[in-house]
C-alpha positions as CSV (number, residue, x, y, z in Angstrom):
1,X,-40.4,19.6,-22.3
2,X,-42.3,20.5,-19.4
3,X,-40.6,17.8,-17.3
4,X,-37.8,19.3,-18.1
5,X,-38.4,22.3,-17.3
6,X,-40.1,21.5,-14.2
7,X,-37.0,19.7,-12.7
8,X,-34.8,22.9,-13.9
9,X,-37.4,25.0,-11.5
10,X,-37.4,22.1,-8.7
11,X,-33.6,22.2,-8.9
12,X,-33.1,18.6,-10.0
13,X,-30.3,18.6,-12.3
14,X,-30.0,14.3,-12.4
15,X,-33.4,13.8,-13.7
16,X,-33.4,17.3,-15.9
17,X,-29.9,15.5,-18.2
18,X,-31.9,12.5,-17.7
19,X,-34.6,13.7,-19.7
20,X,-32.2,15.5,-21.9
21,X,-30.5,12.4,-22.5
22,X,-33.7,10.7,-23.8
23,X,-34.8,14.0,-25.9
24,X,-31.5,14.0,-27.8
25,X,-31.8,10.2,-28.5
26,X,-35.5,10.6,-29.6
27,X,-34.1,13.9,-32.0
28,X,-31.1,11.4,-33.6
29,X,-33.7,8.4,-34.1
30,X,-35.8,10.7,-35.8
31,X,-33.2,12.5,-37.9
32,X,-32.2,8.9,-39.0
33,X,-35.8,7.8,-40.0
34,X,-35.9,11.2,-41.8
35,X,-33.1,10.1,-43.6
36,X,-34.4,6.8,-44.8
37,X,-37.7,7.6,-45.4
38,X,-35.6,10.2,-48.0
39,X,-33.9,7.0,-49.7
40,X,-37.2,4.9,-50.2
41,X,-38.5,8.1,-51.3
42,X,-35.7,8.4,-54.0
43,X,-35.9,4.3,-54.5
44,X,-39.7,5.1,-55.3
45,X,-38.9,7.8,-57.9
46,X,-36.4,5.8,-59.4
47,X,-38.5,2.6,-60.1
48,X,-41.6,4.6,-61.1
49,X,-39.3,6.6,-63.6
50,X,-38.0,3.1,-65.4
51,X,-41.5,1.7,-66.3
52,X,-42.3,5.4,-68.6
53,X,-38.2,4.9,-70.1
54,X,-38.9,1.4,-70.8
55,X,-42.5,2.9,-72.6
56,X,-40.4,5.6,-74.7
57,X,-37.8,2.9,-75.7
58,X,-41.0,0.5,-77.0
59,X,-42.3,3.6,-78.4
60,X,-39.1,4.1,-80.7
61,X,-39.1,0.8,-81.5
62,X,-42.8,0.6,-82.5
63,X,-42.0,3.8,-84.3
64,X,-38.6,2.6,-86.4
65,X,-40.6,-0.9,-87.2
66,X,-43.4,1.3,-88.6
67,X,-41.0,3.2,-91.0
68,X,-39.3,0.6,-92.1
69,X,-42.2,-1.5,-92.7
70,X,-43.5,1.3,-94.7
71,X,-39.9,1.8,-96.9
72,X,-38.8,-1.5,-96.9
73,X,-39.1,-1.4,-100.6
74,X,-36.3,1.4,-101.1
75,X,-33.8,-0.9,-98.5
């Protein structure tokens, strides 16, 4: 930013525009990286939740098995 201010003060509009273009490119790249990071976080959250769901399913199966083993005579 200081370079841009200096070029404005010096009246060097070409250099100022060049630096503004570089700043714009840098900001766009930063936004893209943040977007990709957000997508990675979402995917990681999904992957973290998968084992928890599987554990819950297995607990349900164990409970069903226990139930049927206790009441197998009735069934």
